[in-house]
VOBA-1610 file (N, C-alpha, C; in pm, whole numbers, padded with zeros to 5 digits, always signed):
BEGIN
Met+03755-04199-05438Met+03679-04279-05378Met+03552-04235-05291Asp+03595-04129-05199Asp+03502-04080-05138Asp+03380-04011-05206Ser+03408-03934-05312Ser+03341-03863-05423Ser+03257-03975-05465Asn+03294-04093-05521Asn+03217-04202-05564Asn+03127-04244-05475Tyr+03173-04245-05347Tyr+03099-04340-05239Tyr+02958-04235-05201Asn+02997-04099-05220Asn+02880-04006-05163Asn+02777-04019-05297Glu+02847-03992-05440Glu+02744-04013-05533Glu+02648-04145-05515Ile+02699-04258-05481Ile+02636-04379-05458Ile+02513-04357-05368Ser+02580-04293-05234Ser+02483-04260-05131Ser+02382-04189-05162Ile+02390-04072-05230Ile+02290-03969-05282Ile+02167-04052-05382Tyr+02273-04148-05478Tyr+02162-04213-05587Tyr+02071-04306-05496Glu+02134-04366-05380Glu+02067-04478-05309Glu+01946-04409-05262Tyr+01949-04284-05196Tyr+01842-04228-05143Tyr+01755-04167-05208Tyr+01778-04155-05351Tyr+01704-04083-05446Tyr+01614-04200-05503Lys+01688-04316-05532Lys+01623-04454-05564Lys+01525-04498-05460Thr+01573-04503-05343Thr+01451-04542-05221Thr+01330-04459-05213Ile+01355-04326-05241Ile+01238-04245-05233Ile+01166-04240-05351Asn+01237-04250-05458Asn+01157-04266-05586Asn+01075-04398-05600Thr+01123-04520-05552Thr+01087-04661-05548Thr+00936-04648-05455Asn+00956-04550-05346Asn+00850-04556-05233Asn+00772-04446-05268Arg+00764-04365-05376Arg+00684-04251-05408Arg+00548-04260-05382Ser+00481-04376-05399Ser+00330-04389-05388Ser+00300-04383-05239Ile+00390-04453-05151Ile+00380-04476-05010Ile+00392-04292-04983Leu+00485-04230-04987Leu+00493-04088-04950Leu+00389-04037-05001Leu+00327-04015-05116Leu+00221-03933-05176Leu+00088-03989-05062Lys+00069-04141-05059Lys-00037-04174-04965Lys-00052-04109-04821Ile+00077-04132-04769Ile+00068-04082-04643Ile+00056-03928-04631Asn+00114-03859-04738Asn+00118-03709-04699Asn-00028-03646-04746Ala-00087-03744-04842Ala-00238-03724-04871Ala-00306-03735-04756Thr-00315-03846-04712Thr-00358-03883-04553Thr-00374-03744-04462Val-00238-03730-04421Val-00209-03636-04349Val-00261-03481-04379Leu-00272-03431-04516Leu-00333-03330-04547Leu-00469-03336-04526Ile-00544-03463-04574Ile-00695-03438-04575Ile-00723-03447-04420Val-00656-03504-04325Val-00659-03519-04196Val-00663-03393-04123Thr-00576-03280-04172Thr-00531-03188-04121Thr-00639-03077-04144Leu-00653-03084-04274Leu-00769-02993-04328Leu-00913-02997-04266Ile-00968-03123-04243Ile-01059-03170-04170Ile-01054-03090-04015Leu-00933-03159-03933Leu-00938-03073-03827Leu-00918-02898-03804Leu-00845-02863-03910Leu-00854-02714-03934Leu-01001-02653-03957Leu-01076-02710-04068Leu-01187-02701-04062Leu-01296-02684-03938Val-01293-02780-03857Val-01362-02829-03740Val-01342-02723-03612Leu-01217-02686-03641Leu-01181-02608-03503Leu-01215-02483-03478Pro-01254-02441-03372Pro-01322-02312-03361Pro-01239-02188-03387Asn-01282-02087-03417Asn-01208-01969-03389Asn-01206-01915-03304Val-01076-01856-03247Val-01044-01779-03104Val-01010-01643-03124Tyr-01111-01575-03026Tyr-01090-01442-03050Tyr-01022-01369-02906Arg-00955-01245-02926Arg-00883-01208-02817Arg-00957-01063-02809Ser-00963-01018-02689Ser-00981-00880-02655Ser-00886-00843-02550Glu-00813-00721-02579Glu-00701-00679-02483Glu-00747-00516-02416Ala-00679-00510-02299Ala-00698-00394-02248Ala-00574-00355-02139Ile-00532-00247-02145Ile-00401-00206-02062Ile-00479-00114-01929Ile-00413-00160-01800Ile-00468-00084-01688Ile-00345-00045-01623Ile-00366+00057-01580Ile-00217+00134-01477Ile-00279+00138-01332Pro-00175+00171-01250Pro-00222+00184-01128Pro-00279+00315-01068Pro-00347+00348-00962Pro-00388+00468-00966Pro-00318+00590-00970Leu-00323+00718-01061Leu-00248+00796-01064Leu-00248+00877-00955Asp-00351+00874-00865Asp-00366+00967-00763Asp-00380+00903-00650Asn-00257+00887-00568Asn-00252+00802-00422Asn-00337+00864-00315Asn-00440+00799-00295Asn-00547+00881-00194Asn-00520+00791-00060Ser-00417+00719-00068Ser-00427+00641+00073Ser-00439+00704+00197Leu-00463+00669+00307Leu-00477+00744+00434Leu-00354+00788+00463Gly-00359+00938+00522Gly-00234+00995+00555Gly-00131+00923+00675Leu-00201+00841+00769Leu-00113+00739+00850Leu-00041+00652+00779Met-00113+00603+00665Met-00027+00498+00593Met+00083+00574+00489Asn+00048+00701+00441Asn+00140+00788+00359Asn+00267+00790+00470Ile+00261+00835+00596Ile+00354+00841+00698Ile+00438+00725+00716Leu+00369+00607+00701Leu+00462+00494+00719Leu+00521+00447+00609Asn+00461+00486+00501Asn+00548+00453+00351Asn+00648+00556+00328Glu+00668+00644+00425Glu+00773+00719+00393Glu+00886+00689+00486Ile+00895+00573+00557Ile+00971+00526+00630Ile+01094+00444+00540Pro+01220+00474+00518Pro+01319+00433+00431Pro+01342+00308+00440Phe+01245+00198+00415Phe+01270+00055+00441Phe+01266+00014+00265Asp+01364-00017+00213Asp+01366-00097+00065Asp+01339-00225+00044Ile+01249-00249+00013Ile+01211-00417+00015Ile+01199-00474-00130Gly+01208-00361-00248Gly+01235-00416-00371Gly+01124-00427-00445Val+00998-00360-00367Val+00873-00360-00445Val+00844-00201-00427Ser+00791-00151-00523Ser+00727-00013-00493Ser+00578+00005-00504Asp+00513+00101-00431Asp+00359+00108-00435Asp+00296+00052-00562Asn+00324+00108-00678Asn+00276+00093-00797Asn+00306-00058-00834Glu+00387-00113-00809Glu+00415-00265-00836Glu+00327-00328-00723Ser+00317-00299-00583Ser+00248-00355-00538Ser+00060-00385-00549Glu+00034-00265-00629Glu-00101-00231-00668Glu-00113-00332-00778Ile-00025-00335-00864Ile-00041-00414-00989Ile-00056-00570-00952Tyr+00036-00610-00863Tyr+00027-00759-00821Tyr-00092-00778-00726Thr-00142-00684-00661Thr-00307-00697-00628Thr-00392-00721-00722Tyr-00382-00640-00836Tyr-00492-00635-00946Tyr-00470-00793-00966Val-00340-00868-01004Val-00354-00997-01075Val-00392-01087-00976Ala-00372-01078-00865Ala-00447-01188-00767Ala-00577-01168-00768Ile-00645-01039-00784Ile-00780-01050-00775Ile-00839-01083-00921Ile-00777-01071-01028Ile-00833-01112-01165Ile-00835-01259-01151Lys-00727-01338-01108Lys-00701-01471-01115Lys-00790-01541-00975Ser-00865-01479-00924Ser-00908-01545-00787Ser-01047-01606-00832Arg-01103-01699-00756Arg-01200-01778-00757Arg-01322-01679-00765Thr-01340-01584-00678Thr-01441-01481-00667Thr-01462-01427-00799Leu-01388-01369-00864Leu-01403-01281-00950Leu-01436-01395-01087Ile-01358-01470-01111Ile-01396-01556-01236Ile-01523-01629-01229Gly-01554-01664-01103Gly-01675-01764-01062Gly-01807-01688-01114Lys-01797-01512-01077Lys-01888-01441-01123Lys-01907-01424-01219Ile-01799-01424-01310Ile-01819-01409-01468Ile-01863-01509-01539Val-01833-01629-01471Val-01890-01764-01530Val-02026-01761-01505Lys-02087-01713-01393Lys-02242-01713-01355Lys-02290-01612-01459Asp-02235-01510-01452Asp-02298-01380-01553Asp-02334-01406-01697Tyr-02239-01493-01730Tyr-02220-01513-01890Tyr-02257-01676-01921Asn-02324-01736-01811Asn-02343-01903-01838Asn-02251-01964-01916Leu-02138-01978-01859Leu-02011-02014-01926Leu-02010-02161-01916Ile-02072-02201-01794Ile-02060-02370-01796Ile-02112-02430-01935Glu-02270-02381-01964Glu-02318-02435-02094Glu-02231-02392-02218Tyr-02162-02254-02216Tyr-02081-02235-02337Tyr-01964-02313-02360Tyr-01897-02356-02245Tyr-01786-02434-02252Tyr-01804-02588-02275Gly-01944-02617-02239Gly-01966-02741-02256Gly-01905-02850-02144Val-01915-02771-02020Val-01858-02843-01898Val-01952-02897-01817Asp-01928-02941-01701Asp-02030-03020-01605Asp-02038-02950-01508Asn-01950-02863-01446Asn-01944-02806-01333Asn-01900-02631-01342Ile-01906-02595-01241Ile-01861-02465-01219Ile-01706-02453-01207Glu-01655-02569-01139Glu-01504-02560-01124Glu-01438-02586-01245Asp-01467-02675-01352Asp-01437-02680-01463Asp-01450-02558-01544Ala-01554-02466-01551Ala-01568-02361-01638Ala-01457-02257-01571Ile-01429-02263-01434Ile-01351-02134-01372Ile-01217-02181-01439Lys-01183-02318-01434Lys-01049-02349-01472Lys-01035-02338-01598Glu-01132-02339-01716Glu-01140-02299-01839Glu-01129-02132-01868Leu-01191-02077-01805Leu-01161-01929-01825Leu-01074-01886-01794Arg-01011-01954-01658Arg-00866-01897-01612Arg-00773-01919-01710Gly-00769-02011-01781Gly-00669-02053-01890Gly-00674-01962-02018Asn-00796-01888-02014Asn-00812-01817-02138Asn-00762-01673-02066Ile-00750-01619-01963Ile-00716-01518-01934Ile-00560-01486-01932Asn-00498-01388-02001Asn-00363-01347-01987Asn-00334-01229-01938Ile-00237-01234-01862Ile-00190-01119-01790Ile-00043-01100-01813Glu-00015-00978-01808Glu+00118-00931-01843Glu+00189-00844-01801Leu+00292-00828-01720Leu+00319-00695-01647Leu+00433-00647-01737Thr+00386-00528-01790Thr+00485-00452-01893Thr+00594-00378-01818Asp+00726-00352-01870Asp+00843-00281-01832Asp+00776-00107-01807Glu+00681-00073-01861Glu+00626+00060-01831Glu+00557+00091-01670Gly+00528-00065-01599Gly+00452-00063-01491Gly+00314-00076-01493Thr+00251-00098-01658Thr+00114-00126-01668Thr+00082-00274-01667Leu-00020-00339-01638Leu-00089-00441-01660Leu-00164-00453-01804Ala-00101-00554-01879Ala-00178-00607-02025Ala-00266-00704-02000Leu-00398-00703-01990Leu-00494-00816-01968Leu-00528-00835-02120Ser-00547-00956-02127Ser-00614-01001-02248Ser-00681-01129-02196Val-00825-01137-02316Val-00910-01257-02281Val-00930-01339-02406Asp-00895-01464-02420Asp-00921-01544-02536Asp-01064-01601-02504His-01126-01601-02630His-01278-01677-02596His-01318-01749-02759Pro-01322-01876-02725Pro-01331-01943-02871Pro-01474-01947-02905Ser-01506-01971-03061Ser-01647-01978-03094Ser-01682-02119-03102Lys-01802-02135-03147Lys-01849-02270-03169Lys-01762-02351-03271Trp-01775-02500-03276Trp-01696-02564-03356Trp-01718-02510-03520Phe-01629-02581-03621Phe-01647-02524-03750Phe-01643-02359-03766Gly-01540-02327-03706Gly-01512-02187-03680Gly-01524-02090-03852Leu-01510-02171-03926Leu-01492-02116-04076Leu-01657-02075-04124Phe-01720-02168-04078Phe-01842-02191-04126Phe-01985-02111-04049Val-01926-02078-03897Val-02055-02034-03819Val-02015-01879-03830Asn-02159-01816-03753Asn-02155-01677-03753Asn-02066-01635-03613Thr-01959-01570-03605Thr-01883-01580-03470Thr-01900-01417-03455Tyr-01983-01344-03480Tyr-02012-01202-03434Tyr-02044-01189-03286Asp-02142-01294-03250Asp-02169-01310-03098Asp-02056-01315-03039Thr-01989-01420-03071Thr-01835-01447-02994Thr-01761-01327-02962Gln-01741-01234-03081Gln-01656-01130-03088Gln-01701-01010-02978Ile-01831-01027-02985Ile-01928-00940-02877Ile-01889-00951-02739Gln-01913-01094-02729Gln-01891-01154-02575Gln-01759-01145-02512Val-01671-01169-02597Val-01509-01154-02553Val-01494-01004-02495Gln-01530-00929-02579Gln-01519-00761-02535Gln-01598-00753-02404Glu-01714-00784-02416Glu-01819-00783-02284Glu-01721-00840-02134Ile-01686-00987-02202Ile-01613-01030-02062Ile-01510-00980-02021Thr-01423-00912-02105Thr-01311-00834-02044Thr-01341-00719-01977Asn-01462-00612-02054Asn-01522-00527-01955Asn-01568-00572-01817Ala-01621-00673-01833Ala-01708-00720-01691Ala-01562-00769-01557Ile-01456-00796-01651Ile-01350-00863-01547Ile-01276-00730-01504Ile-01293-00637-01544Ile-01235-00509-01511Ile-01314-00426-01411Phe-01463-00440-01463Phe-01569-00399-01343Phe-01557-00433-01214Glu-01524-00612-01238Glu-01537-00672-01119Glu-01415-00639-01025Leu-01318-00625-01120Leu-01164-00611-01051Leu-01190-00503-00933Asp-01267-00355-01015Asp-01298-00209-00960Asp-01354-00273-00845Gln-01500-00343-00852Gln-01551-00366-00738Gln-01494-00395-00620Ile-01444-00527-00644Ile-01361-00638-00539Ile-01231-00519-00481Tyr-01173-00461-00547Tyr-01052-00383-00517Tyr-01115-00267-00413Arg-01209-00194-00491Arg-01301-00091-00410Arg-01325-00150-00257Asn-01395-00256-00234Asn-01431-00337-00126Asn-01328-00330-00034Leu-01201-00402-00083Leu-01086-00407+00001Leu-01054-00283+00067Lys-01036-00182-00025Lys-00980-00067+00033Lys-01095+00005+00119Asn-01223+00001+00099Asn-01292+00036+00208Asn-01301-00042+00311Gln-01272-00164+00334Gln-01230-00247+00451Gln-01104-00212+00520Gln-01014-00160+00443Gln-00918-00131+00495Gln-00938+00000+00568Ala-01004+00096+00475Ala-01037+00209+00550Ala-01095+00225+00680Arg-01218+00145+00689Arg-01287+00095+00812Arg-01207+00057+00917Thr-01137-00054+00909Thr-01020-00095+00985Thr-00946+00033+01037Asn-00896+00109+00950Asn-00789+00241+00993Asn-00871+00322+01058Arg-01007+00359+01014Arg-01099+00422+01104Arg-01119+00417+01215Ile-01154+00267+01238Ile-01198+00210+01379Ile-01045+00229+01470Phe-00940+00203+01440Phe-00811+00206+01506Phe-00808+00357+01512Val-00789+00455+01408Val-00784+00616+01471Val-00867+00653+01550Glu-01005+00602+01556Glu-01115+00638+01630Glu-01086+00618+01780Asn-01022+00489+01809Asn-01003+00431+01937Asn-00902+00507+02007Arg-00791+00539+01903Arg-00661+00608+01968Arg-00721+00769+01964Tyr-00789+00799+01918Tyr-00855+00988+01919Tyr-00936+00962+02036Asn-00999+00883+02081Asn-01091+00882+02196Asn-00994+00844+02304Gln-00907+00789+02315Gln-00801+00768+02416Gln-00726+00880+02447Asn-00672+00957+02339Asn-00639+01095+02338Asn-00690+01174+02429Ile-00825+01192+02397Ile-00888+01282+02452Ile-00905+01265+02608Lys-00912+01138+02640Lys-00904+01124+02780Lys-00747+01140+02847Asp-00631+01114+02778Asp-00500+01119+02816Asp-00502+01292+02822Leu-00535+01364+02724Leu-00542+01507+02737Leu-00621+01567+02854Tyr-00732+01533+02891Tyr-00794+01567+02978Tyr-00735+01521+03115Asn-00674+01406+03130Asn-00607+01395+03244Asn-00493+01468+03289Ala-00404+01479+03152Ala-00282+01575+03158Ala-00334+01746+03204Glu-00443+01774+03162Glu-00486+01915+03196Glu-00504+01932+03333Glu-00592+01813+03375Glu-00621+01817+03528Glu-00519+01819+03598Lys-00396+01726+03565Lys-00278+01704+03654Lys-00225+01854+03682Leu-00213+01915+03538Leu-00169+02042+03571Leu-00192+02146+03659Lys-00350+02177+03614Lys-00457+02244+03702Lys-00435+02242+03854Thr-00428+02113+03881Thr-00429+02043+04038Thr-00292+02122+04104Phe-00188+02076+03995Phe-00060+02119+04045Phe-00053+02279+04058Gln-00106+02353+03951Gln-00088+02493+03978Gln-00192+02561+04084Glu-00284+02472+04121Glu-00387+02525+04240Glu-00307+02494+04367Glu-00235+02386+04371Glu-00170+02358+04508Glu-00044+02438+04549Asn-00007+02485+04406Asn+00122+02565+04436Asn+00123+02712+04390Asn+00001+02769+04372Asn-00031+02871+04319Asn+00060+02941+04202Ile+00063+02833+04122Ile+00141+02872+04007Ile+00078+02911+03871Ile+00071+03008+03824Ile-00027+03048+03702Ile+00077+03044+03577Ala+00201+03083+03555Ala+00293+03070+03486Ala+00428+03069+03566Phe+00490+02960+03543Phe+00620+02958+03643Phe+00740+03048+03607Gln+00770+03081+03473Gln+00886+03143+03446Gln+00863+03269+03506Pro+00763+03361+03464Pro+00739+03482+03495Pro+00712+03486+03644Gln+00650+03419+03703Gln+00640+03401+03869Gln+00805+03418+03916Leu+00893+03319+03882Leu+01020+03311+03927Leu+01099+03421+03889Glu+01044+03466+03750Glu+01141+03629+03752Glu+01082+03717+03831Glu+00965+03711+03857Glu+00897+03833+03978Glu+00972+03794+04082Ser+00999+03701+04151Ser+01050+03634+04295Ser+01191+03699+04262Phe+01247+03670+04173Phe+01405+03757+04146Phe+01414+03882+04152Lys+01312+03945+04091Lys+01290+04111+04125Lys+01260+04144+04273Ile+01158+04063+04333Ile+01142+04089+04470Ile+01264+04110+04558Tyr+01352+03963+04544Tyr+01463+03935+04607Tyr+01544+04055+04583Gly+01568+04089+04435Gly+01667+04214+04451Gly+01626+04318+04506Ala+01491+04343+04492Ala+01455+04495+04567Ala+01457+04480+04707Leu+01430+04370+04769Leu+01469+04350+04912Leu+01608+04366+04982Phe+01693+04289+04892Phe+01824+04321+04906Phe+01886+04445+04921Gln+01827+04509+04794Gln+01883+04661+04774Gln+01830+04736+04895Glu+01715+04730+04943Glu+01639+04790+05030Glu+01751+04742+05173Lys+01758+04632+05222Lys+01842+04580+05300Lys+01973+04651+05336Thr+02047+04653+05212Thr+02171+04735+05184Thr+02161+04891+05244Asp+02074+04943+05196Asp+02036+05082+05199Asp+02009+05096+05347Leu+01934+05019+05431Leu+01916+05029+05565Leu+02049+04998+05653Asp+02130+04890+05601Asp+02251+04881+05662Asp+02347+04998+05661Ile+02354+05076+05550Ile+02412+05183+05553Ile+02382+05269+05651Gln+02230+05340+05602Gln+02174+05423+05728Gln+02243+05386+05874Phe+02193+05259+05921Phe+02191+05229+06055Phe+02346+05209+06111Asp+02459+05218+05989Asp+02595+05227+06056Asp+02620+05366+06067Tyr+02567+05430+05974Tyr+02584+05584+05949Tyr+02545+05651+06085Leu+02414+05616+06133Leu+02345+05699+06230Leu+02407+05632+06395Lys+02441+05505+06372Lys+02489+05464+06528Lys+02582+05533+06567Asp+02683+05570+06489Asp+02794+05644+06532Asp+02751+05775+06603Asn+02625+05862+06570Asn+02602+05988+06598Asn+02478+05969+06699Leu+02403+05858+06739Leu+02298+05848+06786Leu+02287+05756+06900Asp+02233+05755+06995Asp+02209+05666+07110Asp+02156+05529+07024Leu+02187+05426+07087Leu+02140+05301+07038Leu+02000+05266+07062Asn+01949+05362+07184Asn+01840+05348+07202Asn+01725+05443+07155Asn+01778+05545+07044Asn+01702+05615+06951Asn+01609+05545+06880Ser+01473+05631+06868Ser+01365+05560+06824Ser+01387+05538+06637Gln+01466+05628+06611Gln+01484+05625+06444Gln+01579+05500+06431Leu+01688+05478+06533Leu+01755+05343+06502Leu+01678+05227+06510Gln+01624+05226+06625Gln+01544+05094+06638Gln+01429+05056+06540Met+01396+05160+06499Met+01283+05150+06372Met+01364+05091+06248Ile+01493+05153+06211Ile+01563+05084+06095Ile+01596+04952+06123Lys+01648+04944+06241Lys+01682+04791+06312Lys+01584+04714+06272Ser+01474+04746+06352Ser+01337+04662+06332Ser+01300+04643+06172Lys+01306+04735+06095Lys+01259+04712+05949Lys+01379+04642+05870Asn+01493+04644+05909Asn+01587+04593+05870Asn+01588+04410+05878Glu+01533+04378+06019Glu+01510+04229+06049Glu+01423+04180+05985Ala+01301+04246+05956Ala+01186+04223+05884Ala+01228+04151+05741Ile+01297+04261+05673Ile+01355+04259+05539Ile+01451+04122+05529Glu+01525+04110+05626Glu+01607+04004+05638Glu+01528+03872+05654Thr+01425+03866+05742Thr+01345+03762+05751Thr+01274+03711+05636Lys+01247+03811+05550Lys+01149+03794+05405Lys+01270+03724+05311Ile+01401+03788+05317Ile+01486+03746+05255Ile+01553+03584+05268Lys+01535+03578+05406Lys+01556+03420+05439Lys+01447+03318+05405Asp+01329+03374+05422Asp+01207+03306+05384Asp+01205+03267+05220Leu+01247+03368+05175Leu+01266+03348+04994Leu+01351+03248+04988Leu+01486+03246+05038Leu+01571+03187+04987Leu+01576+03011+05074Ser+01500+02997+05164Ser+01507+02879+05239Ser+01366+02828+05271Lys+01255+02903+05307Lys+01156+02864+05341Lys+01048+02794+05238Ser+00993+02712+05280Ser+00901+02621+05152Ser+00748+02685+05195Phe+00684+02745+05087Phe+00563+02782+05099Phe+00438+02696+05063Arg+00499+02573+05017Arg+00396+02501+04973Arg+00290+02417+05061Asn+00192+02419+05033Asn+00086+02343+05127Asn+00082+02411+05256Thr+00093+02540+05255Thr+00066+02587+05394Thr-00031+02718+05380Glu-00085+02720+05504Glu-00187+02853+05485Glu-00158+02982+05436Glu-00015+03019+05471Glu+00051+03133+05432Glu+00066+03146+05270Asn+00061+03018+05208Asn+00068+03008+05057Asn-00073+03007+04991Arg-00167+03026+05061Arg-00307+03036+04990Arg-00310+03162+04894Asn-00267+03252+04943Asn-00277+03397+04840Asn-00141+03410+04793Asn-00043+03356+04820Asn+00117+03402+04769Asn+00139+03327+04643Tyr+00152+03424+04560Tyr+00194+03392+04421Tyr+00390+03397+04421Ile+00428+03423+04531Ile+00592+03451+04497Ile+00649+03324+04544Leu+00738+03285+04450Leu+00766+03108+04442Leu+00889+03158+04552Ser+00909+03054+04643Ser+01009+03036+04715Ser+01132+02971+04631Phe+01254+03030+04670Phe+01377+02960+04574Phe+01419+02803+04618Arg+01360+02798+04754Arg+01407+02664+04780Arg+01312+02553+04719Asp+01205+02587+04676Asp+01110+02526+04597Asp+01122+02512+04472Ser+01177+02617+04425Ser+01180+02658+04249Ser+01229+02532+04187Pro+01352+02488+04204Pro+01406+02367+04130Pro+01292+02242+04101Glu+01244+02212+04238Glu+01167+02090+04238Glu+01013+02134+04150Leu+00975+02227+04200Leu+00855+02296+04129Leu+00856+02295+03977Gly+00981+02346+03941Gly+01017+02392+03780Gly+00995+02276+03714Val+01083+02161+03772Val+01103+02029+03711Val+00950+01975+03694Lys+00869+01970+03794Lys+00747+01932+03786Lys+00647+02000+03666Tyr+00646+02149+03703Tyr+00608+02221+03612Tyr+00620+02194+03463Leu+00728+02173+03440Leu+00803+02127+03291Leu+00748+02030+03237Arg+00758+01876+03332Arg+00713+01770+03297Arg+00562+01771+03276Leu+00496+01854+03326Leu+00341+01859+03322Leu+00300+01895+03199Thr+00341+02053+03197Thr+00329+02127+03059Thr+00383+02047+02927Arg+00474+01974+02951Arg+00545+01929+02832Arg+00438+01792+02796Glu+00386+01729+02894Glu+00299+01597+02849Glu+00145+01672+02790Val+00096+01791+02862Val+00007+01849+02775Val+00009+01914+02650Glu+00134+01936+02637Glu+00180+01976+02487Glu+00172+01870+02398Ile+00242+01761+02454Ile+00225+01635+02360Ile+00113+01590+02318Gln+00030+01570+02427Gln-00116+01528+02397Gln-00182+01639+02309Asn-00159+01741+02320Asn-00244+01851+02241Asn-00171+01799+02102Lys-00051+01797+02097Lys-00014+01754+01950Lys-00067+01616+01889Ile-00050+01522+01962Ile-00137+01395+01937Ile-00263+01422+01898Phe-00330+01517+01967Phe-00469+01541+01946Phe-00518+01591+01817Gln-00410+01710+01787Gln-00462+01771+01657Gln-00412+01667+01534Phe-00312+01595+01552Phe-00279+01506+01456Phe-00392+01399+01433Leu-00439+01314+01532Leu-00528+01247+01535Leu-00663+01288+01471Thr-00685+01399+01517Thr-00833+01480+01475Thr-00820+01464+01320Gln-00698+01545+01239Gln-00682+01552+01110Gln-00694+01391+01042Gln-00632+01293+01100Gln-00633+01161+01054Gln-00776+01088+01073Tyr-00854+01117+01201Tyr-00988+01085+01185Tyr-01094+01145+01119Glu-01084+01255+01056Glu-01165+01328+00953Glu-01119+01244+00824Glu-01011+01257+00803Glu-00965+01191+00676Glu-01013+01036+00641Ala-00998+00967+00752Ala-01032+00818+00785Ala-01175+00824+00735Lys-01263+00926+00808Lys-01399+00898+00778Lys-01440+00929+00603Val-01374+01030+00561Val-01393+01034+00414Val-01353+00932+00334Met-01241+00863+00372Met-01177+00742+00281Met-01282+00646+00313Glu-01344+00605+00435Glu-01419+00493+00423Glu-01575+00548+00360Ala-01611+00659+00340Ala-01732+00674+00280Ala-01728+00702+00110Lys-01570+00708+00059Lys-01551+00707-00067Lys-01622+00596-00114Asp-01661+00624-00235Asp-01710+00523-00347Asp-01685+00549-00482Ser-01585+00594-00538Ser-01557+00627-00672Ser-01471+00536-00709Pro-01464+00519-00867Pro-01406+00407-00937Pro-01241+00430-00907Ile-01172+00312-00899Ile-01032+00318-00835Ile-00935+00275-00978Ile-00996+00174-01024Ile-00886+00123-01142Ile-00903+00222-01266Gln-00758+00247-01317Gln-00745+00321-01406Gln-00717+00258-01542Ile-00806+00295-01637Ile-00796+00213-01759Ile-00721+00295-01857Leu-00602+00263-01929Leu-00542+00323-02057Leu-00630+00303-02151Asp-00619+00170-02207Asp-00672+00120-02321Asp-00789+00045-02301Ser-00910+00066-02319Ser-01041+00012-02302Ser-01012-00121-02369Pro-01116-00242-02344Pro-01123-00352-02432Pro-01163-00339-02562Asn-01097-00378-02649Asn-01096-00363-02794Asn-01227-00479-02863Phe-01261-00449-02947Phe-01342-00549-03055Phe-01264-00612-03149Pro-01260-00735-03127Pro-01163-00814-03210Pro-01237-00843-03342Tyr-01184-00770-03435Tyr-01224-00809-03599Tyr-01167-00912-03640Lys-01046-00926-03614Lys-01005-01067-03663Lys-00972-01189-03564Lys-00959-01305-03600Lys-00942-01419-03482Lys-00795-01413-03465His-00771-01443-03346His-00663-01468-03279His-00577-01606-03325Thr-00661-01698-03316Thr-00606-01849-03321Thr-00693-01926-03380Pro-00725-02014-03467Pro-00612-02082-03501Pro-00554-02039-03645Lys-00416-02010-03660Lys-00349-01982-03777Lys-00331-02112-03891Arg-00445-02105-03944Arg-00466-02223-04055Arg-00378-02257-04147Phe-00345-02145-04240Phe-00227-02172-04330Phe-00120-02234-04253Thr-00050-02160-04160Thr+00045-02176-04092Thr+00067-02325-04025Leu-00051-02364-03973Leu-00063-02495-03960Leu-00050-02612-04033Leu-00125-02571-04127Leu-00136-02670-04242Leu+00012-02695-04308Val+00107-02566-04301Val+00235-02603-04367Val+00320-02669-04300Leu+00315-02628-04162Leu+00414-02713-04062Leu+00367-02865-04051Ala+00202-02883-04082Ala+00182-03030-04052Ala+00243-03112-04187Met+00222-03034-04316Met+00301-03100-04443Met+00432-03097-04399Ile+00518-02992-04392Ile+00678-03026-04356Ile+00684-03138-04259Leu+00632-03151-04162Leu+00638-03243-04054Leu+00612-03381-04119Ser+00486-03409-04171Ser+00455-03535-04261Ser+00547-03590-04364Thr+00616-03472-04424Thr+00693-03508-04526Thr+00836-03576-04490Ile+00854-03510-04395Ile+01005-03546-04306Ile+00976-03677-04230Leu+00865-03704-04181Leu+00868-03827-04086Leu+00813-03958-04193Ser+00759-03944-04310Ser+00716-04015-04378Ser+00860-04089-04487Ile+00938-03992-04509Ile+01085-04016-04544Ile+01147-04109-04476Ile+01159-04073-04333Ile+01214-04162-04253Ile+01165-04282-04235Tyr+01062-04288-04247Tyr+00964-04401-04253Tyr+01009-04510-04358Val+00981-04448-04483Val+01038-04523-04598Val+01174-04578-04607Phe+01260-04497-04540Phe+01417-04541-04520Phe+01426-04640-04421Ile+01339-04623-04297Ile+01364-04757-04214Ile+01288-04882-04280Arg+01188-04856-04360Arg+01144-04969-04406Arg+01194-05034-04503Asp+01274-04997-04584Asp+01351-05002-04711Asp+01468-05079-04665Ser+01540-05036-04557Ser+01659-05102-04479Ser+01609-05231-04420Phe+01478-05233-04350Phe+01449-05356-04276Phe+01400-05467-04376Leu+01359-05411-04494Leu+01319-05537-04628Leu+01443-05576-04677Lys+01563-05485-04682Lys+01665-05548-04718Lys+01745-05639-04668Lys+01721-05643-04531Lys+01788-05708-04418Lys+01702-05841-04434Ile+01573-05848-04441Ile+01508-05975-04450Ile+01521-06034-04582His+01549-05974-04690His+01592-06048-04832His+01741-06098-04798Lys+01812-06051-04741Lys+01950-06119-04708Lys+01950-06249-04654
//
């Protein structure tokens, strides 16, 4: 039963198609003619392609390199950042507007104003970020209408020239941005460099004043010398004490020798006490005295350490900024090409689009399917009317 029903259905389909074959032929013939006319009228579109890579030699400023070494992971590498900058510049109104004016594309595209021409050219620029980290740039350029019958050599030449011009303008704009960045960095480093010179001078003057006021040439050697003097005085006092104790049992206390030893011992003891407890700072006695008092030594040592450390810090900063300043001036004056081209824009020997044969086949397949659907709907509608 089902088999007979299927056979009847297939027969009915065949009968409907056969009955309306003239309609099907007319529809498909019309579609074929219209499609052929459109395909003949359509312009040829040619594509020129190039491959751009990030700078192989990263000549960014040393200060920037130091900042880049900070271990922050934000998911974008330096090369990717460069590529994204390229994309933004290529799509910018500045670059595309320059190309539109240079090649008179307002007239070529047949539009009314530069905004429409920019929009048209922007739509013809294709950018792809490859897995290898390069930028694939391609530009589509249409010929005049009736692409099969007109000479398209000028169009083929022009699309290659436009692609080259885009890369050239990309390099110019990117270089200007880099120079502006270098100039800003140079001004910043220069200001910091000049400030550091003042800071270093002030630190050196403070250290000099401190040394002059306290007769300090080199704190550590002077302190060591004070210890040596203290040791020598203490040893001499000990020897005098021994002599005095020995002689006082054998000589009269008023003996001149004993009195001399006693007097000398007292003088040494006074000197030792002065070393241990007296402050020599800011006194007339200290004017030509380079021996450090033990009482003053801790405070003087801390101040001397701080002042010398400040001078050393400012000197290190000076050395660093001097290098950065010279590098910043070199980078600001640098005017060499930056964009690295792996594959130069090619001359398109073959058109990119339209694929006329493919479009014709697709049009006929679609026309056949839609026309068959139409005759079935039409036949069903007529049967309902007759009933």
